[in-house]
PyMOL Python script that loads the backbone (N, CA, C, O; Angstrom):
from pymol import cmd

cmd.read_pdbstr("""\
ATOM      1  N   MET A   1     134.866 101.451  51.585  1.00  0.00           N
ATOM      2  CA  MET A   1     133.842 100.507  51.191  1.00  0.00           C
ATOM      3  C   MET A   1     134.420  99.117  50.931  1.00  0.00           C
ATOM      4  O   MET A   1     133.724  98.121  51.131  1.00  0.00           O
ATOM      5  N   ALA A   2     135.655  99.029  50.497  1.00  0.00           N
ATOM      6  CA  ALA A   2     136.259  97.726  50.220  1.00  0.00           C
ATOM      7  C   ALA A   2     136.332  96.868  51.477  1.00  0.00           C
ATOM      8  O   ALA A   2     136.230  95.644  51.392  1.00  0.00           O
ATOM      9  N   THR A   3     136.507  97.486  52.639  1.00  0.00           N
ATOM     10  CA  THR A   3     136.581  96.723  53.883  1.00  0.00           C
ATOM     11  C   THR A   3     135.279  95.988  54.155  1.00  0.00           C
ATOM     12  O   THR A   3     135.304  94.832  54.576  1.00  0.00           O
ATOM     13  N   VAL A   4     134.156  96.627  53.927  1.00  0.00           N
ATOM     14  CA  VAL A   4     132.858  95.986  54.162  1.00  0.00           C
ATOM     15  C   VAL A   4     132.699  94.771  53.268  1.00  0.00           C
ATOM     16  O   VAL A   4     132.242  93.721  53.721  1.00  0.00           O
ATOM     17  N   ILE A   5     133.073  94.902  51.997  1.00  0.00           N
ATOM     18  CA  ILE A   5     132.970  93.770  51.071  1.00  0.00           C
ATOM     19  C   ILE A   5     133.894  92.650  51.506  1.00  0.00           C
ATOM     20  O   ILE A   5     133.494  91.486  51.526  1.00  0.00           O
ATOM     21  N   THR A   6     135.119  92.988  51.852  1.00  0.00           N
ATOM     22  CA  THR A   6     136.079  91.976  52.305  1.00  0.00           C
ATOM     23  C   THR A   6     135.582  91.290  53.560  1.00  0.00           C
ATOM     24  O   THR A   6     135.655  90.066  53.663  1.00  0.00           O
ATOM     25  N   ASP A   7     135.075  92.056  54.520  1.00  0.00           N
ATOM     26  CA  ASP A   7     134.560  91.479  55.754  1.00  0.00           C
ATOM     27  C   ASP A   7     133.394  90.549  55.475  1.00  0.00           C
ATOM     28  O   ASP A   7     133.314  89.469  56.060  1.00  0.00           O
ATOM     29  N   SER A   8     132.491  90.947  54.595  1.00  0.00           N
ATOM     30  CA  SER A   8     131.343  90.105  54.255  1.00  0.00           C
ATOM     31  C   SER A   8     131.806  88.805  53.615  1.00  0.00           C
ATOM     32  O   SER A   8     131.277  87.734  53.912  1.00  0.00           O
ATOM     33  N   ARG A   9     132.782  88.904  52.749  1.00  0.00           N
ATOM     34  CA  ARG A   9     133.305  87.692  52.099  1.00  0.00           C
ATOM     35  C   ARG A   9     133.943  86.753  53.114  1.00  0.00           C
ATOM     36  O   ARG A   9     133.791  85.535  53.020  1.00  0.00           O
ATOM     37  N   GLN A  10     134.653  87.314  54.079  1.00  0.00           N
ATOM     38  CA  GLN A  10     135.272  86.478  55.106  1.00  0.00           C
ATOM     39  C   GLN A  10     134.209  85.752  55.933  1.00  0.00           C
ATOM     40  O   GLN A  10     134.349  84.565  56.226  1.00  0.00           O
ATOM     41  N   ILE A  11     133.164  86.459  56.300  1.00  0.00           N
ATOM     42  CA  ILE A  11     132.088  85.849  57.093  1.00  0.00           C
ATOM     43  C   ILE A  11     131.405  84.752  56.290  1.00  0.00           C
ATOM     44  O   ILE A  11     131.190  83.650  56.795  1.00  0.00           O
ATOM     45  N   LEU A  12     131.064  85.052  55.043  1.00  0.00           N
ATOM     46  CA  LEU A  12     130.402  84.051  54.205  1.00  0.00           C
ATOM     47  C   LEU A  12     131.315  82.865  53.916  1.00  0.00           C
ATOM     48  O   LEU A  12     130.846  81.731  53.825  1.00  0.00           O
ATOM     49  N   SER A  13     132.590  83.112  53.774  1.00  0.00           N
ATOM     50  CA  SER A  13     133.545  82.028  53.573  1.00  0.00           C
ATOM     51  C   SER A  13     133.601  81.130  54.811  1.00  0.00           C
ATOM     52  O   SER A  13     133.675  79.906  54.697  1.00  0.00           O
ATOM     53  N   GLY A  14     133.565  81.748  55.990  1.00  0.00           N
ATOM     54  CA  GLY A  14     133.546  80.967  57.233  1.00  0.00           C
ATOM     55  C   GLY A  14     132.286  80.134  57.364  1.00  0.00           C
ATOM     56  O   GLY A  14     132.340  78.979  57.788  1.00  0.00           O
ATOM     57  N   VAL A  15     131.147  80.718  57.001  1.00  0.00           N
ATOM     58  CA  VAL A  15     129.875  79.972  57.047  1.00  0.00           C
ATOM     59  C   VAL A  15     129.906  78.827  56.040  1.00  0.00           C
ATOM     60  O   VAL A  15     129.450  77.723  56.339  1.00  0.00           O
ATOM     61  N   GLU A  16     130.439  79.086  54.855  1.00  0.00           N
ATOM     62  CA  GLU A  16     130.559  78.025  53.854  1.00  0.00           C
ATOM     63  C   GLU A  16     131.421  76.871  54.394  1.00  0.00           C
ATOM     64  O   GLU A  16     131.104  75.700  54.185  1.00  0.00           O
ATOM     65  N   TYR A  17     132.493  77.212  55.076  1.00  0.00           N
ATOM     66  CA  TYR A  17     133.388  76.209  55.646  1.00  0.00           C
ATOM     67  C   TYR A  17     132.668  75.327  56.668  1.00  0.00           C
ATOM     68  O   TYR A  17     132.733  74.100  56.589  1.00  0.00           O
ATOM     69  N   ILE A  18     131.983  75.953  57.623  1.00  0.00           N
ATOM     70  CA  ILE A  18     131.309  75.128  58.643  1.00  0.00           C
ATOM     71  C   ILE A  18     130.151  74.337  58.039  1.00  0.00           C
ATOM     72  O   ILE A  18     129.887  73.207  58.452  1.00  0.00           O
ATOM     73  N   HIS A  19     129.463  74.923  57.066  1.00  0.00           N
ATOM     74  CA  HIS A  19     128.369  74.197  56.411  1.00  0.00           C
ATOM     75  C   HIS A  19     128.901  73.011  55.624  1.00  0.00           C
ATOM     76  O   HIS A  19     128.222  71.987  55.537  1.00  0.00           O
ATOM     77  N   SER A  20     130.090  73.114  55.051  1.00  0.00           N
ATOM     78  CA  SER A  20     130.672  71.985  54.311  1.00  0.00           C
ATOM     79  C   SER A  20     130.958  70.816  55.243  1.00  0.00           C
ATOM     80  O   SER A  20     131.134  69.683  54.795  1.00  0.00           O
ATOM     81  N   ARG A  21     131.003  71.093  56.522  1.00  0.00           N
ATOM     82  CA  ARG A  21     131.211  70.050  57.534  1.00  0.00           C
ATOM     83  C   ARG A  21     129.913  69.698  58.262  1.00  0.00           C
ATOM     84  O   ARG A  21     129.921  69.056  59.313  1.00  0.00           O
ATOM     85  N   LYS A  22     128.791  70.140  57.670  1.00  0.00           N
ATOM     86  CA  LYS A  22     127.438  69.864  58.163  1.00  0.00           C
ATOM     87  C   LYS A  22     127.196  70.423  59.573  1.00  0.00           C
ATOM     88  O   LYS A  22     126.538  69.789  60.398  1.00  0.00           O
ATOM     89  N   ILE A  23     127.730  71.599  59.829  1.00  0.00           N
ATOM     90  CA  ILE A  23     127.548  72.276  61.114  1.00  0.00           C
ATOM     91  C   ILE A  23     126.691  73.516  60.899  1.00  0.00           C
ATOM     92  O   ILE A  23     126.980  74.333  60.024  1.00  0.00           O
ATOM     93  N   ILE A  24     125.634  73.655  61.699  1.00  0.00           N
ATOM     94  CA  ILE A  24     124.847  74.885  61.743  1.00  0.00           C
ATOM     95  C   ILE A  24     125.317  75.650  62.980  1.00  0.00           C
ATOM     96  O   ILE A  24     125.319  75.101  64.082  1.00  0.00           O
ATOM     97  N   HIS A  25     125.705  76.886  62.809  1.00  0.00           N
ATOM     98  CA  HIS A  25     126.156  77.697  63.946  1.00  0.00           C
ATOM     99  C   HIS A  25     124.981  78.057  64.850  1.00  0.00           C
ATOM    100  O   HIS A  25     125.065  77.887  66.066  1.00  0.00           O
ATOM    101  N   ARG A  26     123.901  78.543  64.280  1.00  0.00           N
ATOM    102  CA  ARG A  26     122.636  78.880  64.928  1.00  0.00           C
ATOM    103  C   ARG A  26     122.663  80.140  65.790  1.00  0.00           C
ATOM    104  O   ARG A  26     121.674  80.444  66.457  1.00  0.00           O
ATOM    105  N   ASP A  27     123.773  80.880  65.791  1.00  0.00           N
ATOM    106  CA  ASP A  27     123.793  82.144  66.534  1.00  0.00           C
ATOM    107  C   ASP A  27     124.775  83.129  65.894  1.00  0.00           C
ATOM    108  O   ASP A  27     125.567  83.773  66.581  1.00  0.00           O
ATOM    109  N   ILE A  28     124.704  83.230  64.564  1.00  0.00           N
ATOM    110  CA  ILE A  28     125.543  84.199  63.852  1.00  0.00           C
ATOM    111  C   ILE A  28     124.985  85.595  64.143  1.00  0.00           C
ATOM    112  O   ILE A  28     123.826  85.888  63.852  1.00  0.00           O
ATOM    113  N   LYS A  29     125.820  86.435  64.713  1.00  0.00           N
ATOM    114  CA  LYS A  29     125.443  87.815  65.039  1.00  0.00           C
ATOM    115  C   LYS A  29     126.730  88.611  65.178  1.00  0.00           C
ATOM    116  O   LYS A  29     127.800  88.021  65.327  1.00  0.00           O
ATOM    117  N   PRO A  30     126.656  89.930  65.134  1.00  0.00           N
ATOM    118  CA  PRO A  30     127.879  90.736  65.198  1.00  0.00           C
ATOM    119  C   PRO A  30     128.779  90.402  66.391  1.00  0.00           C
ATOM    120  O   PRO A  30     130.002  90.417  66.255  1.00  0.00           O
ATOM    121  N   GLU A  31     128.210  90.108  67.532  1.00  0.00           N
ATOM    122  CA  GLU A  31     129.017  89.803  68.728  1.00  0.00           C
ATOM    123  C   GLU A  31     129.825  88.521  68.571  1.00  0.00           C
ATOM    124  O   GLU A  31     130.795  88.311  69.300  1.00  0.00           O
ATOM    125  N   ASN A  32     129.441  87.663  67.633  1.00  0.00           N
ATOM    126  CA  ASN A  32     130.149  86.402  67.424  1.00  0.00           C
ATOM    127  C   ASN A  32     131.077  86.442  66.213  1.00  0.00           C
ATOM    128  O   ASN A  32     131.578  85.403  65.781  1.00  0.00           O
ATOM    129  N   ILE A  33     131.309  87.627  65.666  1.00  0.00           N
ATOM    130  CA  ILE A  33     132.297  87.828  64.610  1.00  0.00           C
ATOM    131  C   ILE A  33     133.434  88.622  65.235  1.00  0.00           C
ATOM    132  O   ILE A  33     133.254  89.772  65.635  1.00  0.00           O
ATOM    133  N   LEU A  34     134.593  88.010  65.314  1.00  0.00           N
ATOM    134  CA  LEU A  34     135.722  88.608  66.033  1.00  0.00           C
ATOM    135  C   LEU A  34     136.925  88.797  65.122  1.00  0.00           C
ATOM    136  O   LEU A  34     137.086  88.094  64.124  1.00  0.00           O
ATOM    137  N   TYR A  35     137.764  89.757  65.484  1.00  0.00           N
ATOM    138  CA  TYR A  35     139.055  89.909  64.820  1.00  0.00           C
ATOM    139  C   TYR A  35     140.007  88.878  65.409  1.00  0.00           C
ATOM    140  O   TYR A  35     140.028  88.658  66.620  1.00  0.00           O
ATOM    141  N   ARG A  36     140.788  88.254  64.548  1.00  0.00           N
ATOM    142  CA  ARG A  36     141.709  87.216  65.004  1.00  0.00           C
ATOM    143  C   ARG A  36     142.888  87.799  65.786  1.00  0.00           C
ATOM    144  O   ARG A  36     143.379  87.184  66.732  1.00  0.00           O
ATOM    145  N   THR A  37     143.335  88.986  65.384  1.00  0.00           N
ATOM    146  CA  THR A  37     144.453  89.662  66.045  1.00  0.00           C
ATOM    147  C   THR A  37     144.090  91.132  66.241  1.00  0.00           C
ATOM    148  O   THR A  37     143.076  91.581  65.706  1.00  0.00           O
ATOM    149  N   PRO A  38     144.877  91.888  66.983  1.00  0.00           N
ATOM    150  CA  PRO A  38     144.605  93.316  67.164  1.00  0.00           C
ATOM    151  C   PRO A  38     144.991  94.175  65.946  1.00  0.00           C
ATOM    152  O   PRO A  38     144.724  95.377  65.937  1.00  0.00           O
ATOM    153  N   GLU A  39     145.601  93.586  64.943  1.00  0.00           N
ATOM    154  CA  GLU A  39     146.052  94.339  63.768  1.00  0.00           C
ATOM    155  C   GLU A  39     144.868  94.928  63.002  1.00  0.00           C
ATOM    156  O   GLU A  39     143.798  94.320  62.971  1.00  0.00           O
ATOM    157  N   PRO A  40     145.038  96.106  62.380  1.00  0.00           N
ATOM    158  CA  PRO A  40     143.940  96.735  61.634  1.00  0.00           C
ATOM    159  C   PRO A  40     143.423  95.894  60.464  1.00  0.00           C
ATOM    160  O   PRO A  40     142.253  95.996  60.096  1.00  0.00           O
ATOM    161  N   ASP A  41     144.291  95.066  59.881  1.00  0.00           N
ATOM    162  CA  ASP A  41     143.876  94.238  58.750  1.00  0.00           C
ATOM    163  C   ASP A  41     143.673  92.769  59.143  1.00  0.00           C
ATOM    164  O   ASP A  41     143.783  91.868  58.311  1.00  0.00           O
ATOM    165  N   SER A  42     143.378  92.553  60.416  1.00  0.00           N
ATOM    166  CA  SER A  42     143.203  91.200  60.936  1.00  0.00           C
ATOM    167  C   SER A  42     142.068  90.463  60.226  1.00  0.00           C
ATOM    168  O   SER A  42     141.037  91.057  59.913  1.00  0.00           O
ATOM    169  N   PRO A  43     142.261  89.168  59.973  1.00  0.00           N
ATOM    170  CA  PRO A  43     141.143  88.371  59.451  1.00  0.00           C
ATOM    171  C   PRO A  43     140.060  88.216  60.517  1.00  0.00           C
ATOM    172  O   PRO A  43     140.322  88.343  61.713  1.00  0.00           O
ATOM    173  N   LEU A  44     138.853  87.941  60.063  1.00  0.00           N
ATOM    174  CA  LEU A  44     137.726  87.718  60.960  1.00  0.00           C
ATOM    175  C   LEU A  44     137.557  86.235  61.228  1.00  0.00           C
ATOM    176  O   LEU A  44     137.928  85.400  60.403  1.00  0.00           O
ATOM    177  N   VAL A  45     136.994  85.911  62.384  1.00  0.00           N
ATOM    178  CA  VAL A  45     136.652  84.532  62.721  1.00  0.00           C
ATOM    179  C   VAL A  45     135.245  84.496  63.313  1.00  0.00           C
ATOM    180  O   VAL A  45     134.773  85.473  63.895  1.00  0.00           O
ATOM    181  N   ILE A  46     134.604  83.374  63.155  1.00  0.00           N
ATOM    182  CA  ILE A  46     133.291  83.154  63.755  1.00  0.00           C
ATOM    183  C   ILE A  46     133.517  82.466  65.089  1.00  0.00           C
ATOM    184  O   ILE A  46     134.229  81.465  65.163  1.00  0.00           O
ATOM    185  N   ALA A  47     132.913  82.999  66.141  1.00  0.00           N
ATOM    186  CA  ALA A  47     133.112  82.480  67.493  1.00  0.00           C
ATOM    187  C   ALA A  47     131.803  81.950  68.072  1.00  0.00           C
ATOM    188  O   ALA A  47     130.736  82.106  67.479  1.00  0.00           O
ATOM    189  N   ASP A  48     131.905  81.329  69.226  1.00  0.00           N
ATOM    190  CA  ASP A  48     130.780  80.870  70.043  1.00  0.00           C
ATOM    191  C   ASP A  48     129.935  79.804  69.347  1.00  0.00           C
ATOM    192  O   ASP A  48     128.849  80.076  68.837  1.00  0.00           O
ATOM    193  N   PHE A  49     130.460  78.610  69.345  1.00  0.00           N
ATOM    194  CA  PHE A  49     129.762  77.466  68.763  1.00  0.00           C
ATOM    195  C   PHE A  49     128.995  76.683  69.827  1.00  0.00           C
ATOM    196  O   PHE A  49     128.726  75.493  69.657  1.00  0.00           O
ATOM    197  N   GLY A  50     128.648  77.352  70.915  1.00  0.00           N
ATOM    198  CA  GLY A  50     127.994  76.698  72.042  1.00  0.00           C
ATOM    199  C   GLY A  50     126.648  76.074  71.744  1.00  0.00           C
ATOM    200  O   GLY A  50     126.266  75.108  72.404  1.00  0.00           O
ATOM    201  N   ILE A  51     125.910  76.595  70.765  1.00  0.00           N
ATOM    202  CA  ILE A  51     124.599  76.024  70.442  1.00  0.00           C
ATOM    203  C   ILE A  51     124.540  75.495  69.010  1.00  0.00           C
ATOM    204  O   ILE A  51     123.462  75.312  68.444  1.00  0.00           O
ATOM    205  N   CYS A  52     125.721  75.253  68.438  1.00  0.00           N
ATOM    206  CA  CYS A  52     125.743  74.737  67.070  1.00  0.00           C
ATOM    207  C   CYS A  52     125.152  73.324  67.041  1.00  0.00           C
ATOM    208  O   CYS A  52     124.992  72.678  68.077  1.00  0.00           O
ATOM    209  N   ALA A  53     124.838  72.871  65.847  1.00  0.00           N
ATOM    210  CA  ALA A  53     124.308  71.514  65.668  1.00  0.00           C
ATOM    211  C   ALA A  53     125.080  70.839  64.547  1.00  0.00           C
ATOM    212  O   ALA A  53     125.358  71.450  63.515  1.00  0.00           O
ATOM    213  N   LEU A  54     125.420  69.591  64.756  1.00  0.00           N
ATOM    214  CA  LEU A  54     126.076  68.772  63.747  1.00  0.00           C
ATOM    215  C   LEU A  54     125.012  67.911  63.076  1.00  0.00           C
ATOM    216  O   LEU A  54     124.322  67.136  63.737  1.00  0.00           O
ATOM    217  N   LEU A  55     124.887  68.051  61.774  1.00  0.00           N
ATOM    218  CA  LEU A  55     123.868  67.321  61.029  1.00  0.00           C
ATOM    219  C   LEU A  55     124.421  66.003  60.508  1.00  0.00           C
ATOM    220  O   LEU A  55     125.631  65.853  60.338  1.00  0.00           O
ATOM    221  N   SER A  56     123.542  65.061  60.259  1.00  0.00           N
ATOM    222  CA  SER A  56     123.935  63.786  59.659  1.00  0.00           C
ATOM    223  C   SER A  56     124.161  63.937  58.163  1.00  0.00           C
ATOM    224  O   SER A  56     124.997  63.249  57.576  1.00  0.00           O
ATOM    225  N   ARG A  57     123.407  64.846  57.553  1.00  0.00           N
ATOM    226  CA  ARG A  57     123.517  65.101  56.111  1.00  0.00           C
ATOM    227  C   ARG A  57     123.186  66.580  55.871  1.00  0.00           C
ATOM    228  O   ARG A  57     122.492  67.187  56.686  1.00  0.00           O
ATOM    229  N   PRO A  58     123.661  67.165  54.782  1.00  0.00           N
ATOM    230  CA  PRO A  58     123.479  68.602  54.555  1.00  0.00           C
ATOM    231  C   PRO A  58     122.026  69.066  54.461  1.00  0.00           C
ATOM    232  O   PRO A  58     121.729  70.217  54.784  1.00  0.00           O
ATOM    233  N   ASP A  59     121.128  68.205  54.031  1.00  0.00           N
ATOM    234  CA  ASP A  59     119.726  68.619  53.886  1.00  0.00           C
ATOM    235  C   ASP A  59     118.874  68.306  55.117  1.00  0.00           C
ATOM    236  O   ASP A  59     117.658  68.496  55.102  1.00  0.00           O
ATOM    237  N   GLU A  60     119.512  67.830  56.172  1.00  0.00           N
ATOM    238  CA  GLU A  60     118.775  67.511  57.404  1.00  0.00           C
ATOM    239  C   GLU A  60     118.205  68.788  58.021  1.00  0.00           C
ATOM    240  O   GLU A  60     118.830  69.847  57.965  1.00  0.00           O
ATOM    241  N   LEU A  61     117.027  68.675  58.603  1.00  0.00           N
ATOM    242  CA  LEU A  61     116.399  69.786  59.307  1.00  0.00           C
ATOM    243  C   LEU A  61     116.301  69.444  60.785  1.00  0.00           C
ATOM    244  O   LEU A  61     116.128  68.283  61.154  1.00  0.00           O
ATOM    245  N   ILE A  62     116.411  70.459  61.625  1.00  0.00           N
ATOM    246  CA  ILE A  62     116.256  70.268  63.062  1.00  0.00           C
ATOM    247  C   ILE A  62     115.092  71.123  63.534  1.00  0.00           C
ATOM    248  O   ILE A  62     114.706  72.080  62.863  1.00  0.00           O
ATOM    249  N   GLN A  63     114.543  70.786  64.666  1.00  0.00           N
ATOM    250  CA  GLN A  63     113.312  71.425  65.131  1.00  0.00           C
ATOM    251  C   GLN A  63     113.519  72.406  66.276  1.00  0.00           C
ATOM    252  O   GLN A  63     112.799  73.401  66.362  1.00  0.00           O
ATOM    253  N   ASP A  64     114.473  72.155  67.149  1.00  0.00           N
ATOM    254  CA  ASP A  64     114.586  72.989  68.352  1.00  0.00           C
ATOM    255  C   ASP A  64     115.036  74.407  68.021  1.00  0.00           C
ATOM    256  O   ASP A  64     115.864  74.624  67.137  1.00  0.00           O
ATOM    257  N   SER A  65     114.479  75.350  68.740  1.00  0.00           N
ATOM    258  CA  SER A  65     114.790  76.763  68.523  1.00  0.00           C
ATOM    259  C   SER A  65     115.879  77.217  69.481  1.00  0.00           C
ATOM    260  O   SER A  65     115.863  76.888  70.667  1.00  0.00           O
ATOM    261  N   SER A  66     116.812  77.969  68.951  1.00  0.00           N
ATOM    262  CA  SER A  66     117.854  78.562  69.791  1.00  0.00           C
ATOM    263  C   SER A  66     118.481  79.710  69.025  1.00  0.00           C
ATOM    264  O   SER A  66     118.242  79.870  67.828  1.00  0.00           O
ATOM    265  N   GLY A  67     119.271  80.498  69.704  1.00  0.00           N
ATOM    266  CA  GLY A  67     119.917  81.632  69.066  1.00  0.00           C
ATOM    267  C   GLY A  67     119.357  82.939  69.583  1.00  0.00           C
ATOM    268  O   GLY A  67     118.518  82.960  70.483  1.00  0.00           O
ATOM    269  N   THR A  68     119.826  84.017  69.010  1.00  0.00           N
ATOM    270  CA  THR A  68     119.405  85.359  69.390  1.00  0.00           C
ATOM    271  C   THR A  68     118.263  85.788  68.483  1.00  0.00           C
ATOM    272  O   THR A  68     118.418  85.836  67.263  1.00  0.00           O
ATOM    273  N   VAL A  69     117.132  86.094  69.067  1.00  0.00           N
ATOM    274  CA  VAL A  69     115.901  86.356  68.311  1.00  0.00           C
ATOM    275  C   VAL A  69     116.107  87.398  67.213  1.00  0.00           C
ATOM    276  O   VAL A  69     115.609  87.224  66.101  1.00  0.00           O
ATOM    277  N   GLN A  70     116.824  88.463  67.504  1.00  0.00           N
ATOM    278  CA  GLN A  70     117.000  89.542  66.519  1.00  0.00           C
ATOM    279  C   GLN A  70     117.708  89.081  65.250  1.00  0.00           C
ATOM    280  O   GLN A  70     117.584  89.731  64.212  1.00  0.00           O
ATOM    281  N   TYR A  71     118.441  87.984  65.309  1.00  0.00           N
ATOM    282  CA  TYR A  71     119.195  87.486  64.155  1.00  0.00           C
ATOM    283  C   TYR A  71     118.705  86.120  63.690  1.00  0.00           C
ATOM    284  O   TYR A  71     119.312  85.523  62.800  1.00  0.00           O
ATOM    285  N   SER A  72     117.636  85.620  64.263  1.00  0.00           N
ATOM    286  CA  SER A  72     117.120  84.286  63.919  1.00  0.00           C
ATOM    287  C   SER A  72     116.227  84.341  62.689  1.00  0.00           C
ATOM    288  O   SER A  72     115.537  85.331  62.446  1.00  0.00           O
ATOM    289  N   SER A  73     116.252  83.267  61.926  1.00  0.00           N
ATOM    290  CA  SER A  73     115.395  83.162  60.744  1.00  0.00           C
ATOM    291  C   SER A  73     113.939  83.011  61.179  1.00  0.00           C
ATOM    292  O   SER A  73     113.668  82.623  62.315  1.00  0.00           O
ATOM    293  N   PRO A  74     113.010  83.313  60.289  1.00  0.00           N
ATOM    294  CA  PRO A  74     111.593  83.146  60.629  1.00  0.00           C
ATOM    295  C   PRO A  74     111.256  81.718  61.065  1.00  0.00           C
ATOM    296  O   PRO A  74     110.422  81.520  61.949  1.00  0.00           O
ATOM    297  N   GLN A  75     111.898  80.730  60.450  1.00  0.00           N
ATOM    298  CA  GLN A  75     111.629  79.334  60.813  1.00  0.00           C
ATOM    299  C   GLN A  75     111.986  79.052  62.275  1.00  0.00           C
ATOM    300  O   GLN A  75     111.255  78.358  62.982  1.00  0.00           O
ATOM    301  N   VAL A  76     113.111  79.594  62.712  1.00  0.00           N
ATOM    302  CA  VAL A  76     113.531  79.394  64.106  1.00  0.00           C
ATOM    303  C   VAL A  76     112.545  80.074  65.051  1.00  0.00           C
ATOM    304  O   VAL A  76     112.130  79.483  66.048  1.00  0.00           O
ATOM    305  N   ILE A  77     112.175  81.305  64.741  1.00  0.00           N
ATOM    306  CA  ILE A  77     111.250  82.054  65.598  1.00  0.00           C
ATOM    307  C   ILE A  77     109.896  81.358  65.687  1.00  0.00           C
ATOM    308  O   ILE A  77     109.272  81.344  66.748  1.00  0.00           O
ATOM    309  N   LEU A  78     109.442  80.785  64.582  1.00  0.00           N
ATOM    310  CA  LEU A  78     108.145  80.100  64.563  1.00  0.00           C
ATOM    311  C   LEU A  78     108.213  78.672  65.086  1.00  0.00           C
ATOM    312  O   LEU A  78     107.191  77.990  65.159  1.00  0.00           O
ATOM    313  N   GLY A  79     109.409  78.213  65.451  1.00  0.00           N
ATOM    314  CA  GLY A  79     109.564  76.861  65.973  1.00  0.00           C
ATOM    315  C   GLY A  79     109.463  75.798  64.893  1.00  0.00           C
ATOM    316  O   GLY A  79     109.162  74.640  65.184  1.00  0.00           O
ATOM    317  N   GLU A  80     109.712  76.183  63.654  1.00  0.00           N
ATOM    318  CA  GLU A  80     109.639  75.241  62.530  1.00  0.00           C
ATOM    319  C   GLU A  80     110.998  74.593  62.293  1.00  0.00           C
ATOM    320  O   GLU A  80     112.026  75.073  62.771  1.00  0.00           O
ATOM    321  N   ALA A  81     110.980  73.498  61.547  1.00  0.00           N
ATOM    322  CA  ALA A  81     112.224  72.822  61.189  1.00  0.00           C
ATOM    323  C   ALA A  81     113.087  73.756  60.349  1.00  0.00           C
ATOM    324  O   ALA A  81     112.578  74.503  59.514  1.00  0.00           O
ATOM    325  N   HIS A  82     114.387  73.706  60.577  1.00  0.00           N
ATOM    326  CA  HIS A  82     115.318  74.557  59.849  1.00  0.00           C
ATOM    327  C   HIS A  82     116.638  73.832  59.655  1.00  0.00           C
ATOM    328  O   HIS A  82     116.949  72.868  60.355  1.00  0.00           O
ATOM    329  N   GLY A  83     117.407  74.315  58.688  1.00  0.00           N
ATOM    330  CA  GLY A  83     118.688  73.695  58.373  1.00  0.00           C
ATOM    331  C   GLY A  83     119.776  74.734  58.186  1.00  0.00           C
ATOM    332  O   GLY A  83     119.764  75.797  58.805  1.00  0.00           O
ATOM    333  N   LEU A  84     120.717  74.400  57.317  1.00  0.00           N
ATOM    334  CA  LEU A  84     121.866  75.263  57.101  1.00  0.00           C
ATOM    335  C   LEU A  84     121.497  76.672  56.670  1.00  0.00           C
ATOM    336  O   LEU A  84     122.206  77.624  56.994  1.00  0.00           O
ATOM    337  N   LYS A  85     120.406  76.814  55.952  1.00  0.00           N
ATOM    338  CA  LYS A  85     120.008  78.135  55.429  1.00  0.00           C
ATOM    339  C   LYS A  85     119.725  79.141  56.537  1.00  0.00           C
ATOM    340  O   LYS A  85     119.764  80.348  56.295  1.00  0.00           O
ATOM    341  N   THR A  86     119.444  78.674  57.729  1.00  0.00           N
ATOM    342  CA  THR A  86     119.146  79.606  58.822  1.00  0.00           C
ATOM    343  C   THR A  86     120.347  80.494  59.147  1.00  0.00           C
ATOM    344  O   THR A  86     120.171  81.644  59.549  1.00  0.00           O
ATOM    345  N   ASP A  87     121.580  79.967  58.975  1.00  0.00           N
ATOM    346  CA  ASP A  87     122.764  80.792  59.200  1.00  0.00           C
ATOM    347  C   ASP A  87     122.886  81.883  58.143  1.00  0.00           C
ATOM    348  O   ASP A  87     123.341  82.988  58.440  1.00  0.00           O
ATOM    349  N   ILE A  88     122.482  81.581  56.911  1.00  0.00           N
ATOM    350  CA  ILE A  88     122.543  82.581  55.842  1.00  0.00           C
ATOM    351  C   ILE A  88     121.618  83.746  56.172  1.00  0.00           C
ATOM    352  O   ILE A  88     121.969  84.906  55.956  1.00  0.00           O
ATOM    353  N   TRP A  89     120.442  83.435  56.692  1.00  0.00           N
ATOM    354  CA  TRP A  89     119.512  84.496  57.123  1.00  0.00           C
ATOM    355  C   TRP A  89     120.193  85.381  58.168  1.00  0.00           C
ATOM    356  O   TRP A  89     120.113  86.607  58.096  1.00  0.00           O
ATOM    357  N   SER A  90     120.850  84.767  59.121  1.00  0.00           N
ATOM    358  CA  SER A  90     121.495  85.516  60.198  1.00  0.00           C
ATOM    359  C   SER A  90     122.620  86.403  59.678  1.00  0.00           C
ATOM    360  O   SER A  90     122.800  87.519  60.167  1.00  0.00           O
ATOM    361  N   VAL A  91     123.366  85.934  58.713  1.00  0.00           N
ATOM    362  CA  VAL A  91     124.439  86.747  58.134  1.00  0.00           C
ATOM    363  C   VAL A  91     123.837  87.990  57.480  1.00  0.00           C
ATOM    364  O   VAL A  91     124.395  89.082  57.585  1.00  0.00           O
ATOM    365  N   GLY A  92     122.702  87.824  56.806  1.00  0.00           N
ATOM    366  CA  GLY A  92     122.059  88.953  56.130  1.00  0.00           C
ATOM    367  C   GLY A  92     121.640  90.009  57.112  1.00  0.00           C
ATOM    368  O   GLY A  92     121.081  91.032  56.717  1.00  0.00           O
TER     369      GLY A  92
END
""", "prot")
cmd.dss("prot")
cmd.show_as("cartoon", "prot")
cmd.util.cbc("prot")
cmd.orient("prot")
């Protein structure tokens, strides 16, 4: 069970890092969480920033929808404005 907690903390730490730089990933999903090395205790990394968005300020909202529907926040699916919080929904 400790591995799941550690893995979750690593993912959330990575999201916190990119959000501190005003970046929304917009496609957080299991396929985009990778092991850094083949080692059993390898750290995790977030991959595939192909549809990320760079915001002017942390509270900025964007309108365009993108990402994988199964992991998208309700705002993205409904075509509503969304911000950094949409990645938190995807992590959940």
